[in-house]
N, C-alpha and C positions, 0 to 999 in steps of 0.2 A: 504494500500500500504506500502510495506516494504521500509525502508530507506537503500539503498545500498551504503555503504561508498566506497568500493573498488571493482568495477565491472571488473577491468582488472587484469589479473594474470601476474605476472612478470615471464618471461621465462629466465632461466639462459643461457647465451651464453658461448660457449667454450672459454677458454683462448687462447691467441695467440699461435699458434703452432711453436715451435722452431724446426729447422732442426735436424734430427736424422741421424748421420753418420752411414750408413750401407754399407756393401759390398755384392753384390749379389753372390750367390753360382753358381757353374758351371751349375747346373740344371736350375736355373733361366735364365742364359745367353743363354743356349741351347734352352729353350722355347721361349725366346725373338727372337732369330735368326729364329726359325721355324715360329713363328707368322709373323715376318718381311718378310719371303719368300712368305707367303700367302697374306698379305695385300699389300706389295710392291714387286710384282714379278719382276725378272730381265728384264731390258729393254735395247735395243741396245744403246740408247743415254745416259742413266743415269746409274750410278753405282748401283749395287744391294745393298740391305740392309746389306748383309754380308760384302761387300767390304768397307763400311764406318767405320767399327770398332765401332759399337754402344756400345759395352760393356765398352768402355772407357768413354762414355758420359751419359749413362743411370743413373748412380748413382747420377749425379747432379740433376736429376729430381726426382728420387725416394726419395732422402733425404728430400724433401719438401712436400711429400704427408702426408695426415692425416693417422694415424696409421691404421684405419679400411680400408681405401682405399688401402694402401700399402700392408697390409696382404692379402687382396683379390686378388690383382694383382699378388703378388708373388705366391699365391696358384695356380692361373690359369697358370702362366708361368711354374711352376713346373710340372703341369699336361701336358702342351703342350710339355715339354721336352721328354716325353715318348709316346706321341700320334702321330700316323702316319699323314703325311701331308694331305692326303685326308680327314681324320676326322676333322682336323683343318679347312680345306676349307668348309666342310659340316657345322661345328659349326658356322663359320663366315657367311655363307649364311643363316643359321637359324636365327641368330641375325639380319641380314639385313632384312629378311622377317618380323620377329616379330617387328622390329622397325617401320614398316609402319602401324601397328595396331593403331587404335585411342584410346585415353583415357588411362585409367589405365592399360589396358592389354598390351600395347606396352611400357610402361614406363621402366620396367626392361631391356628390350631389347635395348632401346635407351641409357640407362645408360651404359650397357656393351659395346655397339658400341662406344660410346664416350671414354670410358676408354681404350679399347684395341686399337682402331685405333688412338686415341689421343696420346697414348704412342709411337706408331710407327712413326706417322707423325711428332711429336715434335722432336724426336731424329733424324729422317732423315733430315727434312728441317731446323733444327738448323744449320746444316752443320758446325760442329766444326772441320772438317778436316783441315789439314794444307793448302791445295791449294784451299779450298772452291770451290770444283768442282761443287756441286749442284747449289750453288748460281750463278756461272758463266754460267751454262747451262740454267737456267731459266731467266737470265738477271736481277737478283736482285742486287741492289746497294743502300745501305742505306746512301750514302754520301750526305751531305747537301752542295749545292753550292750556294753561295751568290753573 
C-alpha cells in the first residue's frame, strides 16, 4: 500500500473581480432594447422596457460581470441588434424548451435563460427611474416601520 501524503489537489480560485468601467456601444443598446421587447412585451398597466430608459442603468450591472460573462452577453446583444424580432422570439422559445431538458443536455440552455432574462428582469425591476413607476405599480415598498 502506497503512502499518500497529499491526496487532495489545491484548486486555484479566481481573485476578487474589480468592476471594469465600460460603456456599451449603440449596437449593444439596440440589442438590449430588442431583447427587452421580446422578454418584457409592452403591457397596458406597466411601462415597456423601452420606456424605462434601460440604457442609463445597464452599465451599472455590466461593470460587475466577470469578463467571460460580459463578453458573451455583449456578443449576443450585438447579434440581436441586427436580428429580426421574430428570430429573437424563436431563439428565446428554443432556450425555454431546451431549459426543460434534464441533466447535462439542458444545462447550457438554463444558463443562457438565466443570463438573458436575468439581465432584462434586473434592469427592469430595479426601477431606477425617477418616479419609481414599476415599484408603485407592483406595490413594492422597502421601508422599515418600527
